[in-house]
C-alpha positions in Angstrom: 0.0 0.0 0.0 2.9 2.4 0.4 3.4 5.1 -2.2 5.8 4.1 -4.9 8.5 6.6 -4.0 9.2 4.9 -0.7 8.0 1.3 -1.4 11.4 0.1 -2.5 13.4 1.5 0.4 11.0 0.1 3.0 10.7 -3.2 1.3 14.4 -3.6 1.1 14.8 -2.7 4.8 12.3 -5.3 5.6 14.3 -7.9 3.8 17.4 -6.9 5.7 15.5 -7.2 8.9 14.3 -10.7 7.9 17.9 -11.6 7.1 19.0 -10.6 10.6 16.2 -12.6 12.1 17.1 -15.6 9.9 20.7 -15.5 11.1 19.7 -15.3 14.8 17.2 -18.2 14.5 19.3 -20.7 12.6 19.3 -23.1 15.6 21.6 -25.7 13.9 24.5 -23.3 14.2 26.1 -22.7 17.5 25.0 -19.4 19.0 28.5 -18.0 19.3 28.7 -18.4 15.5 25.3 -16.8 15.0 26.5 -13.8 17.0 29.6 -13.7 14.8 27.5 -13.6 11.6 25.2 -11.0 13.1 28.2 -8.8 13.7 29.4 -9.5 10.2 26.0 -8.5 8.8 25.9 -5.3 10.9 29.4 -4.5 9.7 28.0 -4.0 6.2 26.2 -0.9 7.6 29.0 0.6 9.6 30.2 2.5 6.6 29.1 3.2 3.1 30.8 0.2 1.6 29.9 -3.5 1.3 32.4 -6.2 2.3 31.4 -8.8 -0.2 33.5 -11.6 1.2 31.7 -11.3 4.5 28.3 -11.3 2.8 29.3 -14.5 0.9 30.6 -16.0 4.1 27.2 -15.6 5.7 25.5 -17.2 2.8 27.9 -20.1 2.6 27.6 -20.8 6.3 23.9 -20.5 6.8 22.4 -21.8 3.5 23.1 -25.5 4.2 21.1 -25.2 7.5 18.0 -23.5 6.1 14.9 -25.6 5.8 12.4 -22.8 5.1 12.2 -22.1 1.4 11.6 -18.4 1.8 14.6 -17.9 4.0 16.8 -20.0 1.6 15.7 -17.7 -1.2 16.5 -14.6 0.9 19.9 -15.8 1.8 20.6 -16.8 -1.8 19.6 -13.3 -3.0 21.4 -11.5 -0.2 24.1 -10.1 -2.6 21.3 -8.8 -4.8 19.8 -7.0 -1.9 23.0 -5.2 -1.1 23.5 -4.3 -4.8 20.0 -2.8 -4.8 20.9 -1.0 -1.6 23.9 0.7 -3.3 21.6 2.1 -6.0 19.7 4.3 -3.5 20.7 7.8 -2.6 23.4 8.5 0.0 20.6 9.9 2.3 18.4 6.8 1.9 21.4 4.5 2.5 22.2 6.5 5.7 18.6 6.0 6.9 18.8 2.2 6.3 22.3 2.1 7.9 21.0 3.8 11.0 18.1 1.3 11.2 20.4 -1.7 10.7 22.9 -0.5 13.3 20.1 -0.7 15.9 17.7 -3.5 15.0 20.2 -6.3 15.3 20.7 -5.4 19.0 17.3 -7.1 19.6 18.5 -10.4 18.0 21.7 -10.2 20.0 19.6 -9.9 23.2 17.8 -13.0 22.2 21.1 -14.9 21.9 22.8 -13.4 25.0 20.0 -13.0 27.5 18.4 -16.4 26.9 21.1 -19.2 27.2 19.1 -22.1 25.8 16.6 -23.2 23.2 14.0 -25.0 25.2 11.8 -24.9 28.3 14.5 -26.6 30.3 16.6 -23.5 30.1 13.7 -21.0 30.4 15.0 -17.5 31.3 13.2 -14.2 31.7 14.2 -10.6 31.1 14.9 -9.1 34.5 13.4 -5.6 34.5 10.8 -3.5 32.7 13.7 -1.5 31.3 15.0 -4.7 29.7 11.7 -5.3 28.1 11.3 -1.7 26.9 14.9 -1.8 25.5 14.1 -5.1 23.6 10.9 -3.8 22.0 12.7 -0.6 21.0 15.5 -2.6 19.3 13.2 -4.9 17.3 10.4 -2.5 16.5 10.5 0.9 18.1 13.5 1.9 16.0 11.5 1.1 12.9 9.2 4.0 13.8 12.2 6.4 13.7 13.3 5.0 10.4 9.8 5.1 8.9 9.3 8.7 10.0 12.6 9.9 8.5 12.1 8.0 5.2 8.5 9.3 4.8 9.4 12.9 5.6 12.2 12.8 3.1 10.0 11.7 0.2 6.5 12.9 1.0 6.1 16.7 0.5 2.8 16.5 2.3 4.7 15.8 5.5 6.9 18.8 5.3 5.2 20.4 8.2 6.1 17.5 10.6 8.4 18.0 13.5 10.6 15.0 12.7 12.0 14.6 16.2 8.6 14.7 17.8 7.0 12.4 15.2 9.9 10.0 15.4 9.3 9.7 19.2 5.7 8.9 18.6 6.7 6.5 15.9 8.8 4.6 18.4 5.8 4.1 20.6 3.9 2.9 17.6 6.5 0.2 16.9 6.7 -0.8 20.6 2.9 -1.4 20.6 3.1 -3.7 17.7 6.0 -5.7 19.1 4.4 -6.0 22.5 1.3 -7.4 20.8 3.5 -10.1 19.2 5.1 -10.9 22.5 1.7 -11.4 24.2 0.3 -13.4 21.3 3.4 -15.7 21.0 4.1 -16.1 24.8 3.5 -19.9 25.1 5.7 -20.8 22.1 8.4 -18.4 23.2 8.5 -20.0 26.7 9.1 -23.4 25.2 12.1 -21.9 23.2 13.5 -20.8 26.6 12.5 -17.1 26.2 10.3 -15.1 28.6 10.1 -11.5 27.5 7.9 -10.7 30.5 10.2 -9.2 33.2 10.9 -11.4 36.1 10.3 -8.5 38.5 6.7 -8.2 37.3 6.0 -11.9 37.5 7.4 -11.9 41.0 4.9 -9.3 42.1 2.1 -11.6 41.0 3.7 -14.6 42.8 4.8 -16.2 39.6 8.1 -17.5 38.2 8.8 -17.9 34.5 8.4 -21.7 34.9 4.9 -21.2 36.3 3.8 -19.8 32.9 4.5 -23.3 31.4 1.5 -24.6 33.4 -1.9 -23.8 31.8 -3.6 -23.9 35.2 -1.7 -20.7 36.2 -3.7 -18.7 33.7 -5.8 -17.0 36.4 -2.7 -15.7 38.3 -1.2 -14.7 35.0 -4.1 -12.5 34.1 -3.0 -9.9 36.7 0.3 -9.5 34.7 -1.5 -9.7 31.4 -3.8 -6.8 32.3 -0.8 -4.6 33.1 0.9 -5.6 29.8 -2.3 -5.1 27.7 -2.6 -1.5 29.1 1.0 -0.8 28.1 0.4 -2.2 24.6 -2.8 -0.1 24.2 -1.1 3.0 25.4 1.6 2.5 22.8 -1.0 1.8 20.0 -2.9 5.0 21.1 0.2 6.9 20.2 0.4 5.0 16.9 -3.2 6.1 16.2 -2.3 9.7 17.0 0.7 9.3 14.6 -1.6 8.0 11.8 -4.0 10.9 12.2 -1.2 13.3 11.6 -0.9 11.9 8.0 -3.0 14.1 5.7 -6.2 12.6 4.5 -5.2 12.8 0.9 -2.3 10.4 1.5 -4.7 7.5 1.6 -2.0 4.8 0.9 0.2 6.0 3.7 -2.7 6.3 6.1 -3.8 2.7 5.3 -0.3 1.3 5.8 -0.4 2.7 9.4 -4.1 2.0 10.1 -4.0 -1.7 9.2 -1.3 -2.7 11.7 -3.0 -0.9 14.5 -6.4 -2.2 13.9 -5.2 -5.8 13.4 -3.0 -5.5 16.5 -6.2 -4.4 18.3 -8.1 -7.4 17.0 -5.2 -9.6 18.2 -5.1 -8.1 21.7 -8.8 -8.5 22.0 -8.4 -12.2 21.4 -5.5 -12.4 23.8 -7.6 -10.6 26.5 -10.5 -13.0 26.3 -8.8 -16.3 25.6 -9.2 -18.8 28.4 -6.2 -20.8 27.0 -3.6 -18.0 26.6 -0.9 -20.2 28.2 -1.7 -23.2 26.0 1.0 -23.5 23.2 -1.5 -25.6 21.1 -3.8 -22.5 20.8 -2.8 -20.2 18.0 -4.3 -16.8 18.6 -4.7 -15.3 15.2 -7.0 -12.8 13.5 -9.2 -14.8 11.1 -8.7 -14.0 7.4 -12.3 -12.8 7.0 -11.7 -10.2 9.7 -8.6 -9.0 8.0 -10.5 -8.5 4.8 -13.3 -6.7 6.7 -10.7 -4.3 8.2 -9.2 -3.7 4.8 -12.6 -3.2 3.1 -13.9 -0.8 5.8 -10.8 1.4 5.6 -10.4 1.3 1.9 -14.1 2.0 1.0 -14.2 4.9 3.5 -11.0 6.4 2.1 -9.0 5.9 5.3 -11.5 8.2 7.1 -10.2 9.1 10.5 -13.6 9.3 12.2 -14.6 5.8 11.2 -11.2 4.4 11.9 -11.0 6.0 15.3 -14.5 4.7 16.2 -13.3 1.2 15.3 -10.1 1.5 17.3 -12.1 2.9 20.2 -14.5 0.0 20.1 -11.5 -2.5 20.1 -9.7 -0.9 23.0 -12.8 -1.1 25.2 -12.7 -4.8 24.7 -9.0 -5.1 25.6 -8.7 -3.0 28.8 
């Protein structure tokens, strides 16, 4: 849905982010090696030059261990991604470099804060600052990147205070990532990762291991209510961000509306699910609802009044 003059830069940045995620999640490679390849990948963005031997080293080392076809294709075409990156302006490359110097920190946290790959080695982040730092690294920083890229290419945003809107954009990204954390909690726990801070669990009389037991769902709801409120507060800022986009920029508005409304639909399901700690339960917005959200917002021309009413209806069902 993005306007054509920013679609390529954002799409390429997404592919780079997926490549970082692929490197971090290649379980068949020792984590010390994964950290090494993450550093090699980030090195490509430390200056305005590509070290092709390092890119090929990443490809050669990771490709034999990839079972997902899409990730194999991405790694195979990694050199093409960097060649395309070199075709963009110096300013756009700098925006992508800034993003890619920050985002991999989240994947490094995954590999250093969580020592194992299963429930037997389950570890939680320690503090709320740790959680906030993590969701900034993996999604909040995207809000800064997005704001800078849009302001550089969309004359209709020339009136924006970039620093102020970037800060709101950070909140937008954090809300989306916290939604993912709450949705994927049972599966992440069984990968040895608890993104919910241990200090918060302790206040509710819980340990990370307690979240592996479905019968603890009632005690967990005290923690969940607190996290849902944080997520909604962040997404409220995302909605304020979206409403600052001029109405005539329909594509840009829709590209922000859809993630917020679908995050709201997800959080609604998280809030009411009796089986939120059951890894067999996949909390997912059904396809028909996705189409309904798309149809409503497209047919009304990304109208702020209608979208805000829908968001308000969702948030009442969440908190």
